[in-house]
Each structure stands twice: as structure tokens, then as C-alpha cells.
C-alpha positions in Angstrom: -14.8 29.9 -45.9 -15.0 33.6 -45.7 -14.7 35.3 -42.7 -14.8 39.0 -41.8 -14.1 40.3 -38.4 -15.8 43.6 -37.6 -13.4 45.5 -35.0 -9.6 45.4 -34.8 -9.5 45.5 -31.0 -7.4 42.7 -29.0 -10.3 40.3 -28.8 -11.5 41.2 -32.9 -7.7 40.4 -33.7 -7.0 37.3 -31.9 -10.2 35.6 -33.4 -9.3 36.5 -36.7 -5.6 35.1 -36.1 -7.2 32.3 -34.8 -9.6 31.8 -38.1 -6.6 32.6 -40.6 -4.5 30.0 -39.0 -7.2 27.1 -39.3 -6.6 24.2 -41.0 -9.3 24.1 -43.3 -7.6 27.6 -44.9 -10.2 30.1 -44.1 -9.8 33.4 -46.2 -10.3 36.0 -43.1 -10.5 39.9 -43.0 -9.8 41.9 -40.4 -12.1 45.2 -40.6 -10.6 48.6 -38.7 -12.6 51.6 -38.4 -9.5 53.5 -38.9 -8.1 53.7 -42.0 -4.5 54.4 -40.7 -4.6 51.9 -38.3 -5.7 49.1 -40.9 -2.4 50.6 -43.2 -0.1 50.1 -39.9 -1.4 46.6 -39.1 -1.2 45.4 -42.4 2.6 46.9 -42.9 3.7 45.4 -39.8 1.7 42.5 -39.7 0.8 43.0 -36.2 -1.5 44.8 -34.0 1.5 46.6 -32.3 -1.5 48.5 -29.8 -3.0 45.6 -28.1 -1.1 42.5 -29.5 2.5 43.5 -29.5 4.6 40.7 -31.0 1.7 38.6 -32.6 2.3 38.1 -36.0 -0.6 37.8 -38.6 -0.8 34.6 -40.6 -0.5 34.9 -43.9 -4.7 34.1 -44.8 -5.2 37.5 -42.7 -6.0 40.7 -44.3 -7.0 44.1 -43.3 -9.2 46.0 -44.7 -10.9 49.7 -43.9 -12.2 50.8 -47.0 -15.5 50.0 -48.3 -19.2 49.2 -47.0 -19.3 47.0 -44.1 -22.6 45.7 -45.4 -21.2 44.8 -48.7 -18.1 43.1 -46.9 -20.3 41.1 -44.9 -22.8 40.4 -47.8 -19.5 39.0 -49.5 -18.9 36.8 -46.6 -20.1 33.4 -45.5 -19.5 34.4 -42.0 -19.5 38.1 -40.1 -18.1 38.3 -36.3 -19.2 41.7 -34.6 -15.8 42.5 -32.4 -16.6 45.7 -31.2 -17.4 46.7 -27.5 -21.0 46.1 -26.3 -21.8 49.8 -26.7 -21.3 49.7 -30.4 -23.4 46.6 -31.2 -26.7 48.3 -31.7 -25.6 50.4 -34.6 -23.3 47.6 -35.8 -26.4 45.1 -35.7 -28.7 47.8 -37.4 -25.8 48.4 -40.5 -26.2 44.7 -41.0 -29.9 43.8 -40.3 -30.7 42.7 -43.9 -27.5 40.4 -44.1 -28.5 36.7 -44.6 -25.1 35.1 -43.6 -24.8 34.0 -39.8 -23.2 37.1 -37.9 -22.3 36.8 -34.2 -20.7 39.1 -31.7 -17.9 38.7 -29.2 -18.4 41.5 -26.5 -19.7 40.4 -23.3 -22.3 42.7 -21.1 -25.4 44.4 -21.1 -26.4 47.5 -23.1 -25.9 50.8 -21.1 -29.2 52.7 -20.8 -31.7 49.8 -22.1 -30.1 46.8 -19.8 -30.3 44.6 -22.9 -28.3 41.7 -23.6 -26.8 41.0 -27.1 -29.3 38.9 -28.4 -31.9 41.2 -27.1 -30.8 44.0 -28.9 -30.8 42.0 -32.1 -34.0 40.7 -31.7 -35.1 44.5 -31.7 -32.9 46.2 -34.7 -32.4 43.1 -36.7 -35.2 40.3 -35.8 -34.5 38.4 -39.1 -30.5 38.1 -38.9 -29.0 34.8 -38.3 -27.0 35.2 -35.0 -25.5 34.0 -32.6 -22.7 34.9 -29.7 -19.3 33.3 -29.1 -18.5 33.6 -25.4 -16.3 31.7 -22.6 -13.1 32.0 -20.7 -10.6 33.1 -22.8 -7.7 36.1 -22.7 -7.1 37.4 -26.4 -3.3 37.2 -26.3 -3.6 33.6 -25.5 -6.0 32.9 -28.1 -3.5 34.9 -30.4 -0.7 32.6 -29.3 -2.3 29.4 -30.1 -2.8 28.3 -26.8 -5.1 25.6 -25.8 -8.6 27.6 -25.3 -12.1 26.4 -25.4 -15.3 28.5 -26.4 -19.2 28.2 -26.6 -20.9 29.3 -30.1 -24.3 30.0 -28.3 -27.4 30.4 -31.1 -31.2 29.2 -31.0 -30.2 28.4 -34.7 -28.4 24.8 -35.9 -26.8 26.4 -38.8 -25.4 29.4 -37.1 -23.6 27.1 -34.4 -22.9 24.7 -37.0 -21.0 27.8 -39.0 -19.1 28.9 -35.8 -17.8 25.7 -34.7 -16.7 24.9 -38.6 -14.9 28.6 -38.5 -13.0 28.4 -35.4 -12.6 24.8 -34.1 -9.3 23.7 -34.6 -6.4 21.9 -32.7 -5.6 24.8 -30.4 -9.5 25.8 -30.1 -12.2 24.1 -29.2 -16.0 25.0 -29.7 -19.1 23.7 -28.1 -22.0 24.3 -29.3 -24.8 25.5 -27.0 -28.5 26.8 -27.8 -28.9 28.6 -24.5 -28.2 31.8 -25.5 -29.7 33.7 -22.6 -27.4 31.8 -20.1 -24.0 32.4 -22.2 -24.5 35.8 -22.2 -25.6 36.2 -18.7 -22.6 34.5 -17.7 -20.5 36.6 -20.1 -22.0 40.1 -18.7 -22.0 39.1 -14.9 -18.7 37.6 -14.6 -16.6 40.7 -15.4 -18.6 42.7 -12.5 -17.7 39.5 -10.1 -14.2 39.9 -11.1 -14.0 43.6 -10.0 -15.3 42.3 -6.5 -12.1 39.6 -6.5 -9.7 42.1 -8.0 -10.5 44.0 -4.9 -10.4 41.1 -2.3 -6.7 40.3 -3.5 -5.8 44.1 -3.5 -6.6 43.9 -0.1 -4.6 40.8 0.7 -7.7 39.0 2.3 -6.0 35.5 1.4 -7.3 32.8 -0.7 -10.1 31.4 1.5 -11.9 34.9 0.9 -11.3 34.6 -2.9 -12.7 31.1 -3.2 -15.9 32.2 -0.9 -16.3 35.3 -3.2 -15.8 33.1 -6.8 -18.4 30.5 -5.3 -21.1 32.9 -4.1 -20.4 34.8 -7.3 -21.3 31.7 -9.4 -24.4 31.6 -7.2 -25.6 35.2 -7.9 -25.1 34.9 -11.8 -26.9 31.5 -11.9 -29.8 32.9 -9.9 -30.1 36.1 -12.4 -29.7 33.7 -15.2 -32.3 31.3 -14.3 -34.7 34.2 -13.8 -34.1 35.5 -17.1 -34.5 32.4 -18.5 -31.4 30.6 -18.8 -30.6 26.8 -17.9 -29.1 26.3 -14.3 -26.5 23.9 -16.1 -25.6 26.6 -18.4 -23.7 28.1 -15.5 -21.5 25.1 -14.5 -19.9 25.3 -17.8 -17.4 27.2 -19.7 -19.5 30.4 -20.1 -20.5 30.4 -16.2 -18.0 28.9 -14.0 -15.0 28.7 -16.4 -15.2 32.2 -17.9 -15.8 33.7 -14.1 -13.0 31.6 -12.5 -10.7 33.1 -15.3 -11.2 36.6 -15.2 -11.7 36.6 -11.9 -8.5 35.0 -10.8 -6.0 35.7 -14.1 -3.5 38.7 -14.1 -4.7 39.5 -17.7 -7.9 40.2 -16.6 -9.1 44.0 -16.8 -12.1 43.8 -14.9 -9.9 42.3 -12.0 -7.3 44.9 -12.7 -9.9 47.6 -11.6 -10.6 46.0 -8.4 -6.8 45.7 -7.7 -6.4 49.3 -8.5 -9.3 50.7 -6.6 -8.5 48.4 -3.4 -4.9 50.7 -3.7 -6.7 53.8 -3.4 -7.0 54.8 -7.5 -9.9 56.6 -8.2 -12.1 55.0 -10.9 -10.9 57.4 -13.6 -7.7 56.4 -12.7 -8.1 52.9 -12.7 -10.1 52.6 -16.2 -7.4 55.2 -17.5 -4.3 53.0 -17.0 -6.3 49.9 -18.6 -6.0 51.1 -22.3 -8.5 48.6 -22.8 -12.5 48.5 -22.2 -13.8 47.1 -18.9 -17.0 46.1 -19.4 -17.9 44.8 -16.1 -17.3 49.1 -15.2 -20.1 49.6 -17.8 -22.5 47.1 -17.0 -22.8 46.7 -13.3 -25.5 48.6 -12.8 -27.4 47.6 -15.5 -26.7 43.8 -13.9 -28.2 45.1 -10.5 -31.1 46.9 -11.9 -32.3 43.9 -13.9 -32.1 41.8 -10.9 -33.9 44.1 -8.8 -36.8 44.4 -11.1 -36.7 40.6 -11.1 -36.7 40.5 -7.1 -33.2 38.4 -7.4 -30.5 38.8 -4.4 -27.3 39.8 -5.9 -25.5 41.5 -3.0 -21.8 41.1 -4.6 -22.9 43.2 -7.6 -24.8 45.4 -5.4 -21.6 46.0 -3.6 -19.5 46.8 -6.5 -21.9 49.4 -8.0 -21.8 51.0 -4.3 -17.6 50.9 -5.0 -17.7 52.4 -8.4 -19.9 55.0 -7.6 -18.0 56.2 -4.6 -20.2 55.6 -2.3 -18.8 53.1 0.0 -14.9 52.6 0.4 -12.9 48.9 -0.2 -13.0 48.5 3.3 -16.7 48.8 3.8 -17.5 46.3 1.2 -15.7 43.5 2.8 -17.5 44.4 6.0 -20.8 44.4 4.6 -20.6 41.5 2.5 -19.1 39.5 5.8 -22.2 41.1 8.1 -24.9 39.7 5.9 -26.8 37.5 8.2 -26.6 33.8 8.5 -28.2 31.6 5.4 -28.4 28.4 3.9 -26.0 28.1 1.2 -28.7 26.3 -1.2 -29.2 28.9 -4.4 
């Protein structure tokens, strides 16, 4: 299979490496926007900026030349590995492509509040499309450590292509047709990870972290169901699995933001120190706005927005959540 990965950040590079190491012998091209970056990676056979020390498989080639649409049309599968902010222009470019296209970004589009599949429906309604999501750190995928992902699409052919492209001894890929549920899980868990990072940074203990993760999962599920997702999706990889990883893993950028805010850093200082995009920072407000429009209560996410906006202090967030009126756990 010929696979093109558009975007040479950590996640795009890791997935390109995984596909290029596949036993089926895929031919994989990793496209970088910057020709200089592509040339450096080609010569070094690694992405030193994001995944230093991880050597590219022989079947992985680098590209920064030529038309993105032409590259896509010559492929059997296109993976869009840009941040959420760049998904709309990339899908607009690819709108007339007829090979399956899937994106890796997790979040809601700033300004419109759209999820990836909603953006695609607006700008490329005829595009065979889907999303790859689930609990995964780019570094561990690049290292071929055991990982499980979800390939979500309303179209069986897209799901089948994604499974064929990536399912391997190191990477298990499950198919799912609940695109809404998979995308809500991937977006909201980033916001909740900021909250758990704050919890850990304030040394509130493991009891507090467990409560926060569990109630965060309830918030995620309520919002997802209100948006049309299936409840059971949130018990799977793209819901509970991704939330647990991002909320507790030391490689989590969103959790790191919470840790730094707990230390007294400003939001600007926290995000500048990451070197990568923390999508939870950019989509937290949109998550809350969509929930409010649907009449869904998500107090943890609301507290995160207040913290990010500088309206409340870290200690005040904890006090506000613990001071809520008693409630029945169900829901």
C-alpha cells in the first residue's frame, strides 16, 4: 500500500514510522511543510526535533516537494497529521481526492467549535474519511511498543483501509463506526488532563486523582451522548483508555500544562516550555460552549477554562469542585 502522511510533527512521524515498518511492506512518504526540515530528516534518518534517536525504517521516505493533492492522488491512503487548527485548510485542498483520508488531530476547531468530521462535512463532503484515535504517545509508537488505536469512520472501506495500513504486531487497530464518540473522547480528555495535572501538581493525592478521572469520564460521556455518540464508546480505547493515559502519563503535554500552572507558571510560560501543541488549551473553551448550548453540565471542564483564562487560582479550582452540592453518582 502507498501511504502519504501530511505533517512531520511527533505524531505524524511516529505513525509514518509504524506504517513503514509494517510486515506488508507499505511504501510510506512523510511530507513536511518545510523543505529544509525534510532534507535534514532525510539525511539524518530521524526527526531530531520531535523524536530524537528514533531511526526511520528503510521504507520511509521524506517529501516536501510537489503538490500535496498530486501526492494524495497517487496514494492508497492519506493521513493528515496536522494540528486541529490546520485541518480545515488541508481537507479543503484534498476535497476532490477519492482515496481514503484520515486525520490524527484531537480537539474542537477554534472559532467554529467543530470536530474533525464536522469540518470535513463542510469543506469536503464527498471525501472518504475517518479518524485514528486512542491512547497513544508518539514516542512509544515510534519505539514499536505495544499500542492499541481506534479507526473510526462511517464508511466500512475507510475503516478496512486504516486497519490494513496500521494493524501490526506492535499496533492493534480496532474498527468503530461511532465517529462522534471517538472524536469527543479524543478532544475532551485533553481538557481533563489539564485538571489532573493540576491535581498532581498541588499534591492532592491519588484519591483525588482517581475521583477526578472518574468524574471527568462522566462529563465526557454526557457531552458525547448529547452530541449523538454511543455511551459504550466512552468505555473503550478512545474514551476511558485515552483519558487514563493522558491524565496520568508523564509524556502527556496537557497534563504537563496543569502541573506547571500548579507551580505558579503563567499559561504563556507553561505552553512555551512544551515545544509541542497542547490541544486541551485551545479547545477547552469550545468544549464548555458546546456543552452549555446542549444544557450539559461539565463542571471540571468549566473549572479548567476559568484557570486558563486566569479568572481563578489553582487552589480555588479545587475548592469550587469540592464545594459542589451532593449528587447521585449515576450520570
